ZAMARGU-4260 file (C-alpha; in steps of 0.2 Angstrom, whole numbers, plus 5000, padded with zeros to 4 digits):
<rodrens>
0) 4905/5095/5019 | 4905/5078/5028 | 4893/5075/5043 | 4905/5066/5055 | 4898/5073/5072
5) 4899/5060/5085 | 4906/5046/5074 | 4920/5035/5081 | 4935/5032/5070 | 4952/5023/5072
10) 4966/5031/5062 | 4983/5023/5060 | 4999/5032/5055 | 4992/5047/5065 | 5008/5054/5070
15) 5012/5064/5054 | 5007/5067/5036 | 4991/5061/5030 | 4986/5052/5046 | 4989/5067/5056
20) 4978/5078/5044 | 4965/5065/5045 | 4964/5065/5063 | 4963/5084/5063 | 4949/5085/5051
25) 4939/5072/5060 | 4941/5081/5076 | 4936/5097/5068 | 4920/5088/5062 | 4916/5083/5080
30) 4921/5065/5078 | 4929/5054/5091 | 4945/5047/5086 | 4958/5034/5092 | 4974/5040/5085
35) 4987/5026/5082 | 5006/5028/5078 | 5022/5020/5082 | 5028/5030/5097 | 5020/5040/5111
40) 5031/5055/5106 | 5024/5056/5088 | 5006/5057/5096 | 5009/5071/5108 | 5001/5083/5096
45) 4984/5075/5100 | 4985/5079/5119 | 4975/5095/5117 | 4961/5087/5107 | 4947/5082/5119
50) 4939/5069/5109 | 4955/5060/5103 | 4963/5046/5112 | 4981/5040/5107 | 4988/5023/5106
55) 5006/5019/5102 | 5012/5003/5094 | 5017/4994/5078 | 5003/4990/5066 | 5011/4974/5060
60) 5007/4967/5078 | 4990/4959/5079 | 4988/4963/5097 | 4990/4982/5093 | 4976/4981/5080
65) 4965/4972/5093 | 4969/4985/5106 | 4965/5000/5095 | 4947/4993/5092 | 4944/4988/5110
70) 4950/5006/5115 | 4937/5014/5103 | 4923/5003/5109 | 4927/5004/5128 | 4930/5023/5127
75) 4916/5028/5115 | 4904/5014/5115 | 4906/5008/5097 | 4916/5009/5081 | 4910/5017/5065
80) 4925/5018/5054 | 4944/5016/5051 | 4957/5025/5041 | 4971/5013/5039 | 4985/5025/5034
85) 5001/5019/5042 | 5015/5016/5029 | 5033/5018/5025 | 5044/5021/5010 | 5061/5015/5006
90) 5071/5021/4991 | 5081/5010/4980 | 5079/5001/4963 | 5076/4983/4960 | 5095/4979/4958
95) 5101/4989/4973 | 5086/4988/4985 | 5088/4974/4999 | 5075/4961/5002 | 5075/4966/5020
100) 5069/4983/5015 | 5056/4975/5004 | 5050/4964/5018 | 5048/4978/5030 | 5039/4989/5017
105) 5027/4975/5013 | 5025/4971/5032 | 5019/4989/5036 | 5010/4994/5021 | 5001/4977/5017
110) 5001/4966/5032 | 4997/4981/5043 | 4982/4985/5033 | 4976/4967/5032 | 4977/4966/5051
115) 4967/4982/5052 | 4954/4976/5041 | 4952/4959/5050 | 4952/4968/5067 | 4939/4981/5064
120) 4926/4970/5055 | 4917/4963/5071 | 4915/4980/5079 | 4909/4988/5063 | 4897/4973/5058
125) 4882/4977/5069 | 4878/4993/5061 | 4890/4994/5046 | 4903/5007/5043 | 4917/5013/5032
130) 4936/5008/5030 | 4947/5020/5021 | 4964/5014/5016 | 4978/5025/5010 | 4984/5018/4994
135) 4994/5028/4981 | 4995/5032/4962 | 5011/5022/4964 | 5000/5007/4966 | 4993/5010/4949
140) 5009/5012/4939 | 5028/5011/4941 | 5040/5023/4948 | 5059/5022/4946 | 5068/5019/4962
145) 5052/5014/4972 | 5050/4996/4968 | 5046/4990/4986 | 5034/5004/4989 | 5026/5002/4972
150) 5023/4983/4975 | 5016/4987/4992 | 5003/5000/4986 | 4998/4989/4971 | 4994/4975/4984
155) 4985/4988/4995 | 4974/4994/4981 | 4968/4976/4976 | 4966/4972/4994 | 4954/4986/4996
160) 4944/4979/4981 | 4944/4962/4988 | 4939/4967/5005 | 4925/4978/4998 | 4917/4963/4990
165) 4920/4952/5005 | 4912/4965/5017 | 4898/4973/5007 | 4885/4961/5014 | 4889/4968/5031
170) 4886/4986/5026 | 4904/4989/5028 | 4911/5000/5014 | 4930/4999/5009 | 4938/5012/4998
175) 4956/5016/4994 | 4962/5034/4992 | 4976/5036/4979 | 4986/5051/4983 | 4998/5058/4970
180) 5012/5070/4975 | 5009/5076/4993 | 5019/5087/5004 | 5023/5075/5018 | 5039/5071/5028
185) 5039/5053/5021 | 5040/5060/5003 | 5052/5074/5007 | 5066/5062/5004 | 5060/5058/4987
190) 5058/5076/4982 | 5075/5080/4988 | 5083/5070/4974 | 5090/5082/4961 | 5077/5086/4948
195) 5063/5077/4956 | 5053/5091/4961 | 5054/5099/4944 | 5048/5082/4936 | 5034/5081/4949
200) 5028/5099/4945 | 5029/5096/4926 | 5017/5082/4926 | 5004/5089/4938 | 4990/5100/4929
205) 4990/5112/4944 | 5009/5113/4944 | 5010/5110/4963 | 5010/5096/4975 | 4995/5092/4986
210) 4993/5096/5004 | 4991/5083/5018 | 4974/5091/5023 | 4967/5088/5005 | 4969/5069/5008
215) 4963/5071/5026 | 4947/5078/5019 | 4945/5064/5007 | 4947/5051/5022 | 4934/5061/5032
220) 4922/5061/5018 | 4923/5042/5016 | 4920/5040/5035 | 4904/5050/5033 | 4887/5042/5028
</rodrens>
């Protein structure tokens, strides 16, 4: 069990999937959360959570990243951690995939994380803290038909390694979580491909895909002391 009572955490990509599960777990733990996602509508689910404040905007915008940190500090007095989870996936192999799709995936999945890292450091530095980044097993190996996503997650994994070295002297921990096959809306389009689910199940030792809450639990653990 993680001890997250009273800590203050920013979570991006909080409107669905792993980000939503992370916010829910942190709220259950008694943490105070700034939940960030692209639209107000996607964050309506947080309305009934007393210690969660929502913020809509694009994580590729530096101003949004500054606002989420300011909102945490102004509302709760400090910032103890961040779960940088926002990401997108576009299908298509290297020959058929467009460079515009590639650029958008890299913008959200890599630039968005880099901006989140840079924006949170000053608020975390006085006492230290934790930054958890949602990577993927797709950042450690290749997947057919997911070239842009693979490239972005490979970059994110190594970005986490570099940031951990840069920020360790400030007592800021940086880790990447590497989910495998998880039951999220984003991955549903991949699983819908004929034969894809059978292939996924066959290579998983437990013969199932993971739940969003399992990864949310990982992020909550990394947020704890």
